[in-house]
N, C-alpha and C positions, 0 to 999 in steps of 0.2 A: 439493436435489432439484427436479425440474421442477414447475411448477404443475400442479394437477389439470386434466384435460382434459375438455371437453364429452363427453357420452356417445357421440355419434356418432363422434368421433375416437378416443375411448378404446376403442371396441369392436373396433378393428382388431387383428389378430394375425398376425404374419409375421416372417420374418428379413430381413436386409439382404443376403443372398447374391447376389440378382439385380440389385442396384442398378448394377453395373458397366455394364449394358446402357444406362443413361441417361447415359453419359459425354458430356462436352461435345463437340459437333461443330464442324467448321470452317465458317466463313461462305463459304468458297470452293467448297463443294460445288456440283455442277452444277445441283441443283434448289433452290438458295437464291437467291431474287431479291434484287436490290439494295434494293428497297423491301419490308420485311417485310409491309406491308399488302397487297401485290399477290399474295401466295401463295394457292394454291388448296388447300384441305384435301382429303385423300384419305380419305373415310369408308369404313369397312368393318365387317363384323361384329366384335364385341368379343371379344378373347381372354380367357382366364382371368386374373384379377388376378395380378400378380406377388406373390411373398412379401412384398416391400416394401410393397405396398398392402394386405396382409392375407390374400392367398391365397384359396383356395376356387374354386368353379366359375365359369364365365362367367355373366353375368347372364341370368336367365330371360326368356323372351319377355314382352312387354307384354300387358296385358289383351286387346287387340284382335289379338294374334298377331304384331304387328310386333316386329322385333328391335332391340335396342340397337345403336348405331353408335359406333365409336371412330375417332379421328384424332389426329395429332400436329401441333401448331402450333409453328413455328420462331420463337423469340424471341431477341433479342440477350442474350448472357450479361451484358454490361455495357451498360445503357441509355445511358451516357455515350459509348459507342463502338458505335453501332448497326450499323456495317458490319463489326464484328469477329466473334469467335466466337459461335456460337449454341448454344442448348439447345432440347430438345424439351419442350413442355408437353402432357401427355397430356389429351385431351378425351373426353367421352362425351356422347351426346345421344339423346333420344327425340323423333322427329318429331311435330309437332302432329297430333292426331287429328281435328280438326274441318275444315270446309271451308277451302280455301286463301284464299278471299276474306274469311274471318274471322280469319285468322292475323295476330297482332300482330308477331311476331318471335321472337327467342330470349330465354328467361328464364334467366339464369346464376345458379347457386347456389354459395355457399361455406358449408360447414357448420362451420367453426370450427377450433379447436385453439389456436394454429396448429399444423398438422401433419397434419390429417385429409385422407384421400384422397377427393376428390369423385367419382372414377371408380368407387370401390366403394360409396360412401355413397348416391349418388342412386338407383341401382337398388334398394338395400335398403329405401328408404323411398318408392319411387315411388307407391305407392297413396295416400300422403298428398297427392300433388300431381296426381292424375289429372284433377281438374277444371281446374286451370291448364293442363294439356296440351291442352285443347280449343282454346286460342288461341295457345299458345306451343310452340316447340321447347324442351323442357327440356334444359338444358346444364349440365354441371359439369366439373371439372378437378382435376388434381393440381397445386396451386400449386408454383412453383419451390422446390426443396429437399425436395419430398414425393414419395414413391412413385416413379413412372416419370419425373418431371420433374426430372432432375438431382438425385435424392434424396441427401440428406446421409447419409454413412456414418460411424459412430463406432466403438463397441465391438462385439465379436462376442457371440453368444448367451451363452456361458459368462461372459464379463465382465459382461454386463448382468444376469445372474442375481445376481451378487455386488453389483453397483451398486444394484439395487433391494432387496436384503436388508440393506444397511448401516444403521447407526444414524443416522437422519436428524435426531435431536434430541439432540445431544451435551450431556452434563451436566458435563463437566470439560475441562481443556485437552488431555488426551490424546485424548479422543473428538473434540474440535474438530479437532485436527491430522489425525485419520484421515478425517473428513468432507471436509476441504479437500483431502487427498491423493487421495481418490476422485474428487472434482470435477475436480481438475487432470488426473488420468489420463484421465477421460472427455473433457475439453475438448481435451487434447493429441491423443487419438485422432481427434477430429473434424478438427482441423487437419491431422493427418498424412494422413488418408484423403480429406478433402473440402476442403482448404485453398483450392483454386481457386474453389470455389463459394461459400464462406462470406461473402465481401464482397457478394454479389449476391442475397441472399435477404430483403432488407428488404421491409416492407410497401409502400413506395413502388415498389419493383421489380415486385411482384405487381400493383399498381394499374395500372402501365404495360402489363403483360401483359393485363389486363382491357380496356384501351383498344384494344390490338392485336386482341384477340379480337373485340371489337365490330365493328371495321372488316372483319376477314376474314369474319365471319359475315354481313356485309352489312346491319347494322342502323344506322339513323340515330342512335338513342339506345341507351344501355345500360339494359336492363331487368334488374333484379337482386334477388336474395333472399339476404340475408346473415344468418347465424345466429351468435351469440356473437362470436368473433374476426372472423367474416365481417362484422359490423357495423363494426368498426374498419377493415377493408379497404375496405368500401364508403364509409366516411366519408373515407378518404384519397383514394379515387378521386374522390369528389365535390369535394374540395378542389382536386385537380389538373385535373379536367375538368368543371367545374360545368355548362357548357352542353351536355354530352353525356349528362347524367343523364336517363333516361326514367322509367318507373314503378319505384320502388325501395322495398323493405321491409327494415327492420332489426329482427330479433327476437332477444331475449336480449342486451341492449345493453351493450357495453363502455363504461365511463366514460372518455372520451378526455382528461379533464383530469388524471388521476392519474398520478403517477410509479410505478415498480415497487413501492416500499414501500407507498404508499397503496393500490395495487391489491391487494397481498397482504393488507393489513390488512382491506380491504373484503371480500375473499373469506373471510377468517377469520370475520368477522361473518356473512357469508352462509351459510356451511356450518353455523355454530352455530345460526342461525335455522332452517335446514332440519332439523337434528337435533332442535331443540326441537319443531318441527311433527311430525316422525316420532314422537317420544316421546308427545306428546299424542294422536296418532292411535292409537298402539298401545294405550294404556290406556283409550281411549274405546270400543273394540270391545266387542261383546256378550260374547265370551269373554274370559277373563283374558289379559292380555298376558304371554307366557311369559318376557319378559326384564325384568320389573319390575312392581311394584304401583302405582307412581305415576310421573308423567313425570320427576320428580326422581330417583326410584329407578332408572329406566331409564338416565338420563344418568350417574348416579353409578356404576352397575355397568359401563357402557362405559368410563368413565375408569379404574376399578379394573382392568379387564381389560387396558387398554393399559399401565398401570404394571407389571402382572405380566409382560406379554410382553417387557418390556425385558430382564429377566434370565432369564425362563423361557419361551422360545418353545414353541409347540405344534406337533405334527405337522401338516404342511400337505399339499401335493401332492408326494408322494415324488419325489426325496429332499429336497425343500426344506421348511423349517420356516416357520410363521407367526410372523414377527417383529412387533415393535411397528410398524415402518415399514410392513410389508405390510398389517397389520390397519387402520392408519389410512387408507391408500390405499383399501382395500376398502370401508371405511365411507363415505368420501367419494364413491366411485364410485356407491354405492347411493343416494345422496341426489340424484342428477341427475334422478330421476323417481319419482313415487309408485308407479309400476308396479314399481319395484325394492325397495320397502319390505318386501315379504314375504320377499325373499331376505335382506335385512339381518336381519330377525327370525329367520329360520331359521339364518343364519350365526352370529348371536350365541348363540342357544340351543345350537347345536352346539359353539361355542367354549367355553361355560361347562361343557360336558361333556368338554372336552379334545381337541376335533377342530377343526382350523383350515381344512378344505378349502374351504368355501364362501367365507369371507372372503378366502382366498388366490386363489380363482378370480376374485372381484371385483377384487382388486388386479391380477391379471394382465390383466384387461380394461382397467384404467386405463393400464397400461404397454405395451399392444400385444403381449402374449405369447400365442401360440397354444397349443393343447393339445399340439402337436408339439414344443414347446420353443423354437420360433423366434419372433423378434421382428420386427414391422414397424419402419419407421423413424419412426413417429409421434413418439416422444420425442426422437429425434435432431433431427428437423425442428423440433419445438417449441422446443428449446433454441436451435438455430441462429437461428431467426427472432426469438425474443424477445431474444436477446443482440445481434443485429444492429440491432434496433430501439431497445433501451433503453440510454441513455447511462450511467446510474449504475452503479457497481461497488461492492458492499458487502463489508466485511471482517467476520470473526467479531466484532470489537469493536463494529462498527456494529449487528450483530444483537443482541448482548448488551444494548446500551443500549436497544433497542426491545422486548425481550422482555416487559417488564411490560405494555405496551399490547396486545400480541398475546395474552398470557395472560388479560388482563381481557376481551378480546373472545371468547375461547373456551378453556376448559381442555382441550378435546379436540384442537382443530386449531391452537391458537396457536403452539406451538413448531414444529410441522411446517411451517407456512407461513412463519413467521419465518425459519427456517433455509434455506428454499428461495431466499432472497434472495442466497445466496452462489453460486448456480448459474452466474452469468456472471463470477465472479471469475477472472481470468487468461484470459478468452476472447481468441481471436486477433484478433478484429475489433472496432474501437471501435463503441459503440452510437451511433445516429443522434441521439436527442433524449430529453428527459425524458418526453415524451408526444407523441402524434401531433397534427398539425394537421388538423382536419376542417372548418374554416370553408369554407362553400360558397355565397357570395353569387351569385345568378343561377341556382341549381339549381332544377329542378322539385321539387315537394313530395316528401318522403321520409317514409314511414309508419314511425314509431319505436315498437316494441311492447315494453313492459316487463311483467315478471311479479313481483308483490309477494313471492312466496316463492322467488325464484330464488337458488340457493346460489352459483353460479359467477360470474354477472354480476348483482350485487345491483341491486334495482329503482331505487335512487337514481341509477344511471348513466343511466337513461332520460332524465330531465330534463336532466342534464348534456350528453348528446348533442344533445338538441333545442336547448339554448342555444348550444352550440359550433357547430352547423351554421349558426346565425345567421339573422336576418331571418324570413321566413315559410317557411323550408325544411322544418324538422322538424315533423311532426304527431304528437303524442303519443297513444298508445292504451295503456290500463292493463288488464292481466288480473289479477284477484284470485285467484291460484291457487298451485299448488305445482310444483316441478320447474324444470328448465332450459329456458326458452323457453315460448312460448305457442301458436303455430300448431299444433304437433304434439300439443298436449294434446287436440285434438279439440273444444275449446269452440266452440259454434256462433256465438257472438257474435264471437269473434276471427276465426274462419274467414270469416264473412260480411263483416266489415270489410276483411280482407286481400284476399279474392277480389274483392270489389266494386271495390277500387282497381286491382288488377292486371288484371282482366278488362274492367272497364267505365270505369275512370278516375274512379270516384267517391271523392273524398277524404273520409274520415270527419270528423266534427266534432272539433275539437281538444279534448283532455281527455276523450274518450269512455272510459268505464269498463265493462269486461265482468266482471260478478260471477261 
């Protein structure tokens, strides 16, 4: 199964039906310049998001009444053949609201995943960044392989329903064979429908797209805000183009030193920590916690529920049932933010009464399934990018050997995340490396923000990123909080430090802690 996704990416819901519109174009088109950096973007009012991006209405006007603008950047399909075929990279922007003489440039966002559509996410969270808009054009994009940017197509909606309902934690050889068969079928569908694109969705390719974006937008330096996987993308960019880094912030930091196994084990510990924190919070409320009398009781009851669901699924969202796999994904999704904890409590209480609707809705959010039954391509893109990046390929035997460590890290999430390691088995494209290279000597300072309670990108990765960037590049800032990421928590200390750097160039003192 794919790794859990950050809440921004996981909240998408759409089908892959419209992805054909983002097919590869030919470099010989009349409006394709020989030098990609010489192109001029044609900005226009934004259309409704495609189903691949999550669907829904066109973005609402900005607080000052201005409209969002969208454009398509033409980038080489293969950066080793820059004059060959091209793909379109979908962009969105909100023009700076302040005086022109105060404008710094463009601030480019990547919200993580990998697989999240920036074209739909930036407008959804624009209020969080309105202060930054006083001096920047806010810009985001669908990275290659995502949404309208040559989005990867794999299985259809009916097949994906089955894929996400499968038993993702096999207990015997027969169940292992079934899991591997499902994985191979999904991967074969990706190759069959998107084989031309799959070799070109690595993070290094996306980093080169960022550099092209910088040039076409007319900025001397790349000003960047990366969240979750976006920190990895930003680190790879800094490695490739250190002298082009402007003011950059990495929030919810990926550990760049880990291979896929280490990353999955780290997430296992992270989600268990978040579950521990949720349980403590629930029982500490003035009113009794409806899902347990003590924190241990809460966790024990959750583990028992998941064991029961393996053989006795509950009615979910008709006609689907809440399986063990779906419930585990729903619980993980709810741990991305303390704002979701009340939904987890309600979902668990409902499940104990025999109704799985809320946990299934949370699971659907994780997988990019909309209420209309259509899926976005968020999970297809997630798999394609991870498998193109990650060199190791794990067998069921490898997973079995590592299961004790995963189970010790979490009795709830251990098996689930251990077996996710077979996702790239039999993938059509070889992976690039054990882990990304983010060393960036000569780069401007990068503000690296870690959250001590982060489930998806555990806090320990913050220091690892700072060290890997090297020299005096990384400036560590710690937020002692809960949930995935720090800036969007609304904490005034974090906001002040990040805004001070991005808007005024004030680098915080290294090791600053925001309680």
